[in-house]
Steps between C-alpha positions, in 0.01 A plus 500: 500500500626374169268338248693172541417505873123501442308181571298405188230350725433835666362829372634847572383859476764758418450845655723799423518814711637766268466843658297728716357831399368813669627434851434866578592457867859445385565828318734613780647171618737420781828327407430213744151432359431202271194311378443139405210288378387162624289269284324192630292238325386169648804364692748724313650817651744734327664829594665748261830662577477831682528802269545865595172683541404716205195601299584234238691210663627221272483144635530284186464159667316185395356236734389151415194389696439127511144370497504281811208313648457354847661174390824568311532132400198521267578587137382843386141505376421792267131489592590628848586838345135556417409459867790697644407856594800589717638841392861615489550718808735797460632712789717811478732552797704804600832442678705749703827433674453400866119504469239230453374458143168676427231361269402770252228312317369162387307367203349170388546436129292249304727287281228287337495697172820301432280194442401632157798728420867415489609831651314772688627837616336634816539858610399466864412808698599431857333735744647596837389285791313795650268506195439126472347433843 
C-alpha cells in the first residue's frame, strides 16, 4: 500500500518479517519443501511468499495492519489503543508439493511497546507446536 493510499482518519501498524534463524530441522531439506509465515492482527490477515526451507530463510516483507473497531464508520480514537490488548499472531507453515500444509509453530507478540517508541525490533522465538501445548 502506498503512503498516498492511506486514510488520514485511520491508524496503521507496520510489521516487517525479515528473516528466520536456526531452523535446524531444515539442514538437509527437500527440494519441494517451502515455508511461509502468516501474521494476523484484529481483522487483518497477511501471508508471506513461500521461501525454500533453510536454516536461515529470508522473507523481507512488510505488512500494514489497520486498527479497526467493530464500527468502521467511527473515526479513529487514539484512546482505544490503551485498552486494546490483542496481540499479533504469527504462524510458521511448512509446505510440500501434493501435501497439506503443516503448522510448525505459533507465537503471540505484544505490539503495545509501540505506544511509547516509534520503532521496536522483536526477536520472537517460535517454539514447535509440540512444545507449546
